[in-house]
GUDO-988071 format. One record per residue: z, x, y of N, C-alpha, C, O in turn; residue in one letter. Coordinates in Angstrom, 3 decimals, padded with zeros to 6 digits. Example, Ala and Ser with C-alpha at 12.3 -4.5 7.8 and 13.67 -1.06 7.14 Angstrom:
007.800:013.190:-005.690:007.800:012.300:-004.500:007.800:013.200:-003.300:008.465:014.236:-003.319:A
007.080:012.850:-002.250:007.140:013.670:-001.060:007.870:012.900:000.030:008.039:013.409:001.138:S
***
This chain:
013.116:-064.504:033.555:013.898:-064.435:032.325:013.152:-063.584:031.298:011.928:-063.658:031.188:M
013.892:-062.789:030.559:013.278:-061.905:029.566:012.662:-062.710:028.423:013.261:-063.658:027.917:E
011.460:-062.312:028.032:010.786:-062.990:026.923:011.504:-062.693:025.606:012.073:-061.616:025.427:K
011.471:-063.646:024.702:011.973:-063.441:023.347:010.779:-063.535:022.404:010.253:-064.621:022.164:F
010.363:-062.408:021.881:009.240:-062.382:020.947:009.710:-061.900:019.577:009.494:-062.556:018.558:I
010.351:-060.747:019.583:010.834:-060.164:018.325:012.132:-059.420:018.619:012.252:-058.757:019.650:R
013.084:-059.527:017.731:014.381:-058.886:017.933:014.846:-058.271:016.626:014.874:-058.935:015.590:L
015.212:-056.996:016.683:015.762:-056.307:015.515:017.141:-055.769:015.871:017.310:-055.095:016.887:T
018.108:-056.066:015.043:019.456:-055.578:015.293:020.408:-056.067:014.221:020.045:-056.887:013.377:G
021.631:-055.556:014.260:022.628:-056.000:013.289:023.093:-057.404:013.660:023.079:-057.794:014.827:V
023.501:-058.147:012.648:023.972:-059.518:012.845:025.470:-059.570:012.556:025.900:-059.327:011.428:A
026.251:-059.885:013.568:027.705:-059.918:013.423:028.155:-061.261:012.860:027.865:-062.299:013.455:A
028.862:-061.266:011.723:029.302:-062.531:011.129:030.568:-063.075:011.780:031.623:-062.442:011.742:P
030.450:-064.242:012.371:031.594:-064.967:012.920:031.510:-066.378:012.338:031.375:-067.373:013.051:L
031.595:-066.412:011.030:031.266:-067.615:010.265:032.460:-068.561:010.176:033.194:-068.585:009.188:Y
032.623:-069.330:011.234:033.663:-070.356:011.283:033.010:-071.648:011.766:032.168:-071.605:012.663:R
033.373:-072.784:011.199:032.793:-074.037:011.692:033.424:-074.443:013.018:034.561:-074.082:013.321:P
032.671:-075.191:013.790:033.178:-075.820:015.016:033.730:-074.829:016.040:034.747:-075.099:016.680:N
033.071:-073.697:016.195:033.439:-072.780:017.277:032.981:-073.426:018.578:031.784:-073.528:018.843:I
033.939:-073.858:019.383:033.569:-074.608:020.582:033.423:-073.696:021.798:033.731:-072.505:021.749:D
032.949:-074.287:022.878:032.679:-073.488:024.082:033.966:-072.954:024.701:033.937:-071.944:025.404:T
035.105:-073.622:024.446:036.384:-073.113:024.944:036.770:-071.818:024.231:037.394:-070.939:024.825:D
036.397:-071.707:022.958:036.656:-070.472:022.218:035.667:-069.386:022.631:036.022:-068.210:022.719:A
034.432:-069.788:022.880:033.412:-068.806:023.279:033.798:-068.159:024.601:033.705:-066.940:024.748:I
034.229:-068.966:025.562:034.775:-068.411:026.802:035.846:-069.358:027.343:035.521:-070.446:027.820:I
037.110:-068.961:027.274:038.184:-069.793:027.822:037.987:-070.027:029.321:037.396:-069.200:030.014:P
038.486:-071.152:029.808:038.245:-071.538:031.205:038.756:-070.501:032.202:038.158:-070.320:033.262:S
039.853:-069.821:031.876:040.394:-068.834:032.824:039.446:-067.656:033.026:039.548:-066.934:034.018:R
038.513:-067.461:032.072:037.579:-066.340:032.156:036.342:-066.685:032.987:035.457:-065.847:033.161:E
036.279:-067.911:033.496:035.071:-068.352:034.197:035.207:-068.244:035.710:034.333:-068.715:036.439:M
036.273:-067.640:036.191:036.520:-067.588:037.632:035.753:-066.436:038.268:036.334:-065.440:038.699:K
034.453:-066.595:038.314:033.567:-065.598:038.906:032.519:-066.322:039.730:032.236:-067.499:039.507:R
031.949:-065.604:040.684:030.881:-066.201:041.498:029.514:-065.791:040.976:028.490:-066.194:041.529:V
029.489:-064.997:039.920:028.239:-064.514:039.347:028.317:-064.610:037.826:029.402:-064.601:037.244:S
027.150:-064.703:037.195:027.096:-064.678:035.732:027.435:-063.291:035.195:027.891:-063.148:034.060:K
027.212:-062.286:036.010:027.466:-060.912:035.570:028.956:-060.702:035.332:029.796:-061.106:036.136:E
029.254:-060.071:034.226:030.639:-059.790:033.890:031.291:-060.830:033.002:032.400:-060.618:032.511:G
030.612:-061.963:032.785:031.196:-063.003:031.934:031.353:-062.546:030.486:032.193:-063.065:029.750:L
030.538:-061.571:030.086:030.633:-061.048:028.728:031.996:-060.457:028.419:032.406:-060.399:027.259:G
032.701:-060.018:029.458:034.033:-059.456:029.258:035.000:-060.508:028.713:035.951:-060.187:028.000:E
034.738:-061.769:029.061:035.613:-062.844:028.604:035.150:-063.528:027.338:035.769:-064.492:026.888:G
034.060:-063.037:026.754:033.526:-063.651:025.535:034.550:-063.578:024.402:035.056:-062.502:024.083:L
034.849:-064.721:023.801:035.825:-064.817:022.703:037.142:-064.122:023.058:037.770:-063.502:022.199:F
037.554:-064.225:024.312:038.700:-063.457:024.805:039.966:-063.668:023.975:040.706:-062.718:023.721:A
040.218:-064.909:023.550:041.458:-065.171:022.806:041.444:-064.561:021.409:042.502:-064.362:020.811:D
040.276:-064.268:020.891:040.145:-063.645:019.576:039.887:-062.144:019.691:040.293:-061.358:018.835:W
039.211:-061.772:020.757:038.746:-060.390:020.883:039.838:-059.436:021.351:039.780:-058.235:021.087:R
040.827:-059.978:022.044:041.901:-059.135:022.582:043.242:-059.537:021.976:043.549:-060.724:021.866:Y
044.039:-058.544:021.584:045.401:-058.827:021.121:046.321:-059.060:022.310:047.323:-059.766:022.197:S
045.981:-058.467:023.451:046.662:-058.734:024.723:045.565:-059.042:025.731:044.905:-058.136:026.239:D
045.372:-060.336:026.019:044.249:-060.749:026.863:044.372:-060.176:028.261:043.394:-059.669:028.810:V
045.562:-060.250:028.847:045.747:-059.793:030.226:045.458:-058.307:030.367:044.852:-057.878:031.349:A
045.888:-057.522:029.388:045.687:-056.069:029.442:044.374:-055.639:028.801:044.032:-054.457:028.799:A
043.627:-056.628:028.247:042.341:-056.347:027.596:042.493:-055.329:026.457:041.681:-054.415:026.311:R
043.548:-055.507:025.659:043.763:-054.646:024.492:042.952:-055.218:023.333:043.198:-056.350:022.916:V
041.982:-054.454:022.800:041.127:-054.991:021.732:041.914:-055.327:020.467:042.829:-054.607:020.068:P
041.531:-056.432:019.857:042.070:-056.810:018.551:041.223:-056.111:017.491:040.055:-056.460:017.322:N
041.779:-055.136:016.773:040.973:-054.349:015.830:040.417:-055.163:014.667:039.487:-054.724:013.989:P
040.981:-056.346:014.432:040.519:-057.171:013.316:039.337:-058.063:013.680:038.699:-058.635:012.796:D
039.040:-058.187:014.971:037.952:-059.080:015.377:036.610:-058.389:015.170:036.454:-057.206:015.471:F
035.651:-059.138:014.655:034.377:-058.558:014.214:033.644:-057.796:015.315:033.037:-056.761:015.040:I
033.686:-058.282:016.542:032.947:-057.607:017.616:033.651:-056.351:018.120:033.143:-055.665:019.006:L
034.807:-056.052:017.562:035.501:-054.800:017.882:035.370:-053.777:016.762:035.957:-052.697:016.826:N
034.595:-054.125:015.734:034.465:-053.237:014.578:033.037:-052.731:014.450:032.093:-053.518:014.520:R
032.867:-051.415:014.262:031.511:-050.895:014.058:030.964:-051.386:012.721:031.723:-051.544:011.766:P
029.667:-051.627:012.643:028.634:-051.429:013.670:028.329:-052.696:014.461:027.227:-052.846:014.990:P
029.300:-053.612:014.545:029.020:-054.928:015.116:029.419:-055.065:016.588:029.279:-056.145:017.162:F
029.919:-053.975:017.214:030.450:-054.088:018.577:029.434:-054.624:019.576:029.783:-055.409:020.459:E
028.210:-054.216:019.446:027.177:-054.647:020.392:026.036:-055.348:019.658:024.866:-055.178:019.999:K
026.387:-056.122:018.666:025.368:-056.828:017.877:024.595:-057.804:018.760:025.206:-058.608:019.464:A
023.263:-057.748:018.736:022.470:-058.697:019.520:022.286:-060.043:018.826:021.748:-060.987:019.404:P
022.747:-060.114:017.563:022.613:-061.341:016.773:023.998:-061.734:016.264:024.758:-060.895:015.781:I
024.309:-063.014:016.381:025.593:-063.531:015.941:025.352:-064.576:014.855:024.440:-065.395:014.965:L
026.177:-064.541:013.803:026.085:-065.538:012.730:027.284:-066.470:012.853:028.425:-066.046:012.671:I
027.028:-067.726:013.158:028.107:-068.686:013.344:028.117:-069.743:012.262:027.206:-069.819:011.438:G
029.163:-070.562:012.273:029.270:-071.664:011.332:028.659:-072.938:011.886:028.083:-072.953:012.974:G
028.796:-074.000:011.116:028.221:-075.286:011.511:028.809:-075.772:012.829:029.977:-075.528:013.132:A
027.986:-076.459:013.602:028.390:-077.066:014.875:028.796:-076.011:015.902:029.693:-076.243:016.712:N
028.148:-074.872:015.868:028.457:-073.783:016.802:028.162:-074.249:018.225:027.113:-074.834:018.493:F
029.104:-073.981:019.135:028.892:-074.342:020.536:029.197:-075.794:020.851:028.700:-076.338:021.837:G
030.014:-076.425:020.017:030.392:-077.814:020.286:031.411:-077.839:021.430:031.757:-076.796:021.985:C
031.882:-079.029:021.774:032.892:-079.134:022.822:032.288:-079.385:024.186:031.262:-080.054:024.306:G
032.919:-078.851:025.207:032.489:-079.108:026.584:031.105:-078.528:026.837:030.626:-077.670:026.096:S
030.480:-079.012:027.894:029.083:-078.639:028.165:028.946:-077.367:028.990:027.850:-077.060:029.457:S
030.021:-076.625:029.181:029.984:-075.462:030.076:028.870:-074.481:029.700:028.819:-073.970:028.581:R
027.991:-074.235:030.658:026.899:-073.284:030.447:027.415:-071.853:030.439:026.730:-070.936:029.988:E
028.638:-071.671:030.947:029.245:-070.336:030.958:029.308:-069.736:029.553:029.270:-068.515:029.400:H
029.403:-070.584:028.531:029.465:-070.072:027.157:028.203:-069.302:026.814:028.264:-068.233:026.207:A
027.062:-069.846:027.204:025.787:-069.164:026.960:025.655:-067.949:027.867:025.187:-066.896:027.433:V
026.063:-068.089:029.116:025.985:-066.950:030.039:026.828:-065.781:029.533:026.424:-064.625:029.654:W
028.006:-066.081:028.963:028.876:-065.022:028.443:028.230:-064.317:027.256:028.273:-063.090:027.159:A
027.634:-065.089:026.360:026.934:-064.491:025.219:025.813:-063.582:025.693:025.656:-062.461:025.207:L
025.033:-064.080:026.649:023.895:-063.292:027.124:024.362:-062.038:027.850:023.786:-060.965:027.666:K
025.399:-062.160:028.671:025.904:-060.998:029.399:026.450:-059.944:028.441:026.386:-058.747:028.721:D
026.985:-060.394:027.317:027.492:-059.459:026.311:026.357:-058.751:025.584:026.540:-057.651:025.064:Y
025.178:-059.383:025.545:024.025:-058.777:024.878:023.502:-059.558:023.695:022.596:-059.093:023.004:G
024.056:-060.745:023.442:023.593:-061.577:022.326:022.294:-062.269:022.724:022.228:-062.915:023.770:V
021.261:-062.137:021.893:019.970:-062.786:022.160:019.636:-063.858:021.127:018.696:-064.630:021.312:R
020.403:-063.906:020.040:020.120:-064.882:018.988:021.422:-065.260:018.286:022.238:-064.398:017.957:C
021.602:-066.559:018.064:022.727:-067.042:017.263:022.144:-067.789:016.069:021.337:-068.704:016.229:V
022.561:-067.390:014.876:022.120:-068.043:013.641:023.257:-068.928:013.144:024.387:-068.464:012.989:I
022.962:-070.192:012.896:023.988:-071.128:012.425:023.324:-072.294:011.700:022.127:-072.528:011.867:A
024.098:-073.028:010.894:023.527:-074.207:010.230:023.236:-075.345:011.206:022.335:-076.151:010.972:P
024.000:-075.412:012.302:023.788:-076.445:013.316:024.498:-076.028:014.597:025.367:-075.156:014.592:S
024.108:-076.671:015.692:024.655:-076.344:017.009:025.072:-077.611:017.743:024.554:-078.696:017.478:F
026.012:-077.459:018.668:026.259:-078.526:019.620:024.986:-078.736:020.426:024.355:-077.767:020.848:G
024.602:-079.990:020.643:023.290:-080.284:021.235:023.129:-079.695:022.632:022.089:-079.108:022.933:A
024.134:-079.839:023.485:024.019:-079.324:024.853:023.975:-077.803:024.833:023.183:-077.190:025.548:I
024.826:-077.197:024.015:024.832:-075.737:023.893:023.474:-075.229:023.428:022.974:-074.229:023.943:F
022.880:-075.908:022.462:021.579:-075.492:021.932:020.522:-075.490:023.036:019.738:-074.548:023.146:Q
020.504:-076.539:023.845:019.560:-076.593:024.956:019.829:-075.520:025.989:018.895:-074.929:026.531:G
021.103:-075.263:026.269:021.457:-074.215:027.230:021.015:-072.841:026.744:020.607:-071.997:027.541:N
021.095:-072.618:025.436:020.628:-071.343:024.878:019.157:-071.118:025.219:018.786:-070.068:025.744:C
018.337:-072.097:024.920:016.894:-071.967:025.158:016.618:-071.728:026.633:015.785:-070.890:026.977:V
017.307:-072.453:027.510:017.071:-072.326:028.951:017.521:-070.984:029.504:017.168:-070.620:030.625:R
018.306:-070.244:028.712:018.799:-068.947:029.176:018.301:-067.776:028.334:018.821:-066.666:028.443:N
017.300:-068.020:027.497:016.671:-066.924:026.771:017.348:-066.501:025.485:017.077:-065.415:024.974:G
018.227:-067.343:024.950:018.875:-067.066:023.666:018.280:-067.993:022.614:018.149:-069.195:022.843:I
017.922:-067.440:021.467:017.342:-068.238:020.387:018.440:-068.834:019.512:019.172:-068.084:018.866:L
018.578:-070.168:019.470:019.490:-070.801:018.521:018.737:-071.057:017.212:017.962:-072.008:017.107:P
018.971:-070.209:016.232:018.186:-070.219:014.997:018.938:-070.991:013.913:020.034:-070.600:013.510:L
018.347:-072.076:013.451:018.984:-072.924:012.442:018.459:-072.577:011.052:017.251:-072.548:010.814:V
019.398:-072.312:010.137:019.078:-072.077:008.728:019.978:-072.964:007.873:021.021:-073.416:008.346:L
019.592:-073.220:006.620:020.469:-073.990:005.733:021.835:-073.317:005.576:021.951:-072.093:005.629:P
022.845:-074.132:005.385:024.227:-073.649:005.296:024.382:-072.516:004.287:025.053:-071.524:004.569:E
023.764:-072.657:003.108:023.949:-071.633:002.074:023.330:-070.298:002.478:023.842:-069.240:002.114:E
022.239:-070.345:003.221:021.598:-069.115:003.690:022.465:-068.425:004.741:022.632:-067.206:004.721:R
023.008:-069.216:005.649:023.872:-068.654:006.690:025.126:-068.059:006.057:025.562:-066.972:006.436:V
025.703:-068.769:005.096:026.905:-068.281:004.418:026.639:-066.960:003.705:027.456:-066.041:003.770:A
025.507:-066.863:003.029:025.167:-065.631:002.311:024.988:-064.469:003.274:025.442:-063.357:003.009:A
024.325:-064.731:004.393:024.096:-063.682:005.388:025.419:-063.230:005.996:025.640:-062.036:006.200:L
026.296:-064.186:006.283:027.591:-063.854:006.881:028.487:-063.113:005.896:029.120:-062.121:006.256:A
028.541:-063.586:004.669:029.425:-062.977:003.671:029.002:-061.561:003.302:029.832:-060.737:002.918:N
027.706:-061.283:003.423:027.222:-059.932:003.129:027.719:-058.938:004.166:027.950:-057.771:003.850:A
027.886:-059.398:005.411:028.322:-058.524:006.513:027.579:-057.195:006.466:028.181:-056.127:006.574:A
026.271:-057.281:006.304:025.437:-056.095:006.111:025.282:-055.324:007.422:024.904:-055.905:008.439:D
025.573:-054.020:007.408:025.420:-053.230:008.637:023.970:-052.885:008.962:023.674:-052.351:010.030:P
023.068:-053.198:008.025:021.653:-052.913:008.280:021.050:-054.015:009.149:021.504:-055.159:009.105:R
020.037:-053.678:009.931:019.481:-054.666:010.863:018.655:-055.748:010.188:018.110:-055.559:009.100:P
018.578:-056.878:010.860:017.656:-057.950:010.503:016.635:-058.048:011.632:016.876:-057.567:012.739:V
015.498:-058.672:011.346:014.461:-058.844:012.367:014.117:-060.319:012.504:013.762:-060.986:011.532:T
014.230:-060.808:013.721:013.845:-062.181:014.044:012.504:-062.119:014.760:012.383:-061.475:015.802:V
011.506:-062.781:014.209:010.164:-062.810:014.795:009.863:-064.250:015.202:009.591:-065.104:014.358:D
009.915:-064.503:016.505:009.710:-065.871:016.982:008.242:-066.273:016.916:007.932:-067.451:016.740:L
007.341:-065.314:017.055:005.916:-065.635:016.928:005.603:-066.108:015.512:004.896:-067.097:015.320:E
006.135:-065.393:014.526:005.871:-065.722:013.120:006.857:-066.742:012.556:006.695:-067.209:011.429:A
007.885:-067.088:013.345:008.951:-067.987:012.879:009.557:-067.479:011.572:009.705:-068.221:010.601:L
009.901:-066.192:011.579:010.433:-065.576:010.364:011.680:-064.750:010.663:011.869:-064.249:011.772:S
012.515:-064.625:009.650:013.710:-063.794:009.700:013.657:-062.857:008.508:013.699:-063.299:007.360:L
013.565:-061.558:008.782:013.518:-060.559:007.715:014.921:-060.022:007.475:015.535:-059.429:008.362:T
015.414:-060.237:006.272:016.765:-059.835:005.899:016.823:-058.332:005.642:015.782:-057.699:005.466:M
018.030:-057.748:005.616:018.154:-056.323:005.316:017.527:-055.940:003.976:017.058:-054.814:003.807:P
017.517:-056.870:003.029:016.944:-056.610:001.707:015.421:-056.597:001.726:014.788:-056.166:000.762:S
014.835:-057.068:002.820:013.385:-057.195:002.903:012.905:-058.611:002.657:011.739:-058.924:002.899:G
013.798:-059.477:002.176:013.435:-060.880:001.969:013.109:-061.527:003.314:013.792:-061.290:004.311:E
012.073:-062.334:003.326:011.645:-062.997:004.557:011.903:-064.497:004.452:011.427:-065.161:003.531:V
012.658:-065.011:005.403:012.924:-066.444:005.489:012.127:-067.024:006.650:011.804:-066.317:007.605:L
011.819:-068.288:006.567:011.147:-068.951:007.682:012.108:-069.957:008.318:013.027:-070.461:007.672:T
011.872:-070.229:009.581:012.701:-071.207:010.281:011.821:-072.031:011.209:010.672:-071.676:011.473:F
012.363:-073.113:011.690:011.621:-074.002:012.589:012.365:-074.125:013.911:013.585:-073.973:013.969:A
011.616:-074.400:014.962:012.177:-074.619:016.292:011.211:-075.541:017.021:010.002:-075.409:016.835:I
011.691:-076.465:017.839:010.768:-077.335:018.573:009.724:-076.519:019.337:010.075:-075.536:019.988:P
008.454:-076.906:019.269:007.382:-076.126:019.909:007.628:-075.831:021.385:007.340:-074.728:021.848:P
008.155:-076.798:022.125:008.395:-076.575:023.557:009.462:-075.505:023.769:009.340:-074.677:024.671:A
010.514:-075.518:022.936:011.564:-074.500:023.036:011.006:-073.125:022.679:011.305:-072.131:023.340:D
010.210:-073.082:021.650:009.605:-071.813:021.220:008.751:-071.227:022.335:008.804:-070.025:022.597:R
007.964:-072.072:022.989:007.083:-071.592:024.045:007.876:-071.077:025.238:007.526:-070.054:025.825:Q
008.942:-071.784:025.596:009.792:-071.330:026.704:010.350:-069.942:026.425:010.348:-069.079:027.304:M
010.827:-069.726:025.205:011.403:-068.435:024.846:010.342:-067.343:024.796:010.555:-066.243:025.307:L
009.204:-067.641:024.185:008.132:-066.641:024.083:007.634:-066.203:025.459:007.306:-065.034:025.665:L
007.581:-067.147:026.396:007.066:-066.839:027.729:008.165:-066.445:028.712:007.880:-066.064:029.848:E
009.417:-066.535:028.275:010.518:-066.176:029.164:010.667:-067.131:030.331:010.921:-066.707:031.458:G
010.510:-068.424:030.066:010.539:-069.424:031.132:011.800:-070.278:031.061:012.235:-070.673:029.980:L
012.379:-070.558:032.225:013.414:-071.576:032.317:012.738:-072.869:032.776:011.529:-072.861:033.009:D
013.470:-073.982:032.914:012.810:-075.234:033.312:012.044:-075.149:034.627:011.004:-075.788:034.781:P
012.551:-074.364:035.575:011.827:-074.207:036.844:010.519:-073.469:036.604:009.487:-073.823:037.173:I
010.563:-072.443:035.761:009.345:-071.704:035.437:008.304:-072.571:034.757:007.107:-072.440:035.012:G
008.777:-073.470:033.877:007.859:-074.399:033.209:007.195:-075.303:034.238:005.995:-075.562:034.159:V
007.972:-075.782:035.201:007.427:-076.639:036.263:006.416:-075.881:037.114:005.359:-076.415:037.450:T
006.737:-074.642:037.461:005.839:-073.852:038.308:004.510:-073.562:037.622:003.497:-073.366:038.292:L
004.506:-073.535:036.301:003.236:-073.363:035.579:002.288:-074.523:035.863:001.068:-074.375:035.785:K
002.855:-075.664:036.189:002.051:-076.859:036.462:001.836:-077.071:037.959:001.387:-078.137:038.379:R
002.156:-076.059:038.761:002.082:-076.214:040.214:000.708:-076.650:040.710:000.641:-077.543:041.556:L
-000.403:-076.065:040.227:-001.717:-076.530:040.714:-001.930:-078.026:040.490:-002.433:-078.724:041.370:P
-001.547:-078.516:039.307:-001.705:-079.947:039.021:-000.794:-080.783:039.907:-001.172:-081.870:040.343:A
000.400:-080.278:040.170:001.342:-080.999:041.038:000.795:-081.092:042.457:000.840:-082.154:043.078:I
000.277:-079.972:042.970:-000.269:-079.957:044.330:-001.490:-080.862:044.441:-001.675:-081.548:045.446:L
-002.321:-080.857:043.400:-003.500:-081.738:043.394:-003.070:-083.200:043.425:-003.628:-084.007:044.169:T
-002.076:-083.530:042.610:-001.574:-084.908:042.592:-001.012:-085.304:043.951:-001.295:-086.391:044.454:F
-000.211:-084.413:044.545:000.402:-084.729:045.836:-000.654:-084.957:046.912:-000.536:-085.875:047.723:E
-001.688:-084.115:046.914:-002.755:-084.260:047.914:-003.489:-085.585:047.728:-003.777:-086.280:048.703:A
-003.794:-085.936:046.471:-004.496:-087.191:046.199:-003.608:-088.395:046.509:-004.071:-089.408:047.032:E
-002.335:-088.263:046.179:-001.395:-089.348:046.464:-001.298:-089.595:047.970:-001.277:-090.742:048.417:H
-001.238:-088.518:048.744:-001.166:-088.642:050.203:-002.452:-089.234:050.766:-002.416:-090.023:051.711:L
-003.596:-088.852:050.182:-004.875:-089.390:050.657:-004.941:-090.897:050.434:-005.427:-091.645:051.282:R
-004.443:-091.326:049.278:-004.511:-092.755:048.951:-003.425:-093.573:049.647:-003.564:-094.781:049.839:R
-002.358:-092.902:050.013:-001.235:-093.614:050.632:-000.851:-092.900:051.927:000.287:-092.462:052.093:H
-001.788:-092.792:052.816:-001.598:-092.006:054.039:-000.518:-092.575:054.951:-000.027:-091.876:055.838:S
-000.141:-093.839:054.741:000.872:-094.450:055.602:002.303:-094.059:055.205:003.260:-094.328:055.931:W
002.423:-093.419:054.036:003.765:-093.046:053.568:004.260:-091.814:054.325:005.369:-091.341:054.078:I
***
């Protein structure tokens, strides 16, 4: 998994509360055997005026320059609520989103983000609202090492993230990767356990 250390890019404002996983990727868009291509179905009901023909909706933020390929998304409170489908995170990542800024997240979605290399960045509601309402085409910089967000104006905000989540993102590890880091200790334990309980 790609490491997340520092990210600079435009932040696309999609500032609506309670954007659920069904809106992020409708169930009909999940009929694939691979994660690749799921980005095409991202926000399909909002992004296309004709979903079947894939006709872009010119009013949707991700269809308007300079936000078409924004690596950062600004969402409203409770972003990613609803069903636990991991496809929502896979679709965001396949589209190119590496960070979502919101006042709060659905708990399962938030965990899925970290496990797939996307930073769920929590800021106070008023800060998120100001960033979204500005709809600034200039880039922002997210620095996970410094736990800072540099605004287009140059103002620097700080944010917090659980240390274990931060480490997973910085090292580009999923849960299996975290386990494999402990492989020597696991093998040592297994060998000692077998020695002490040879009848098992």
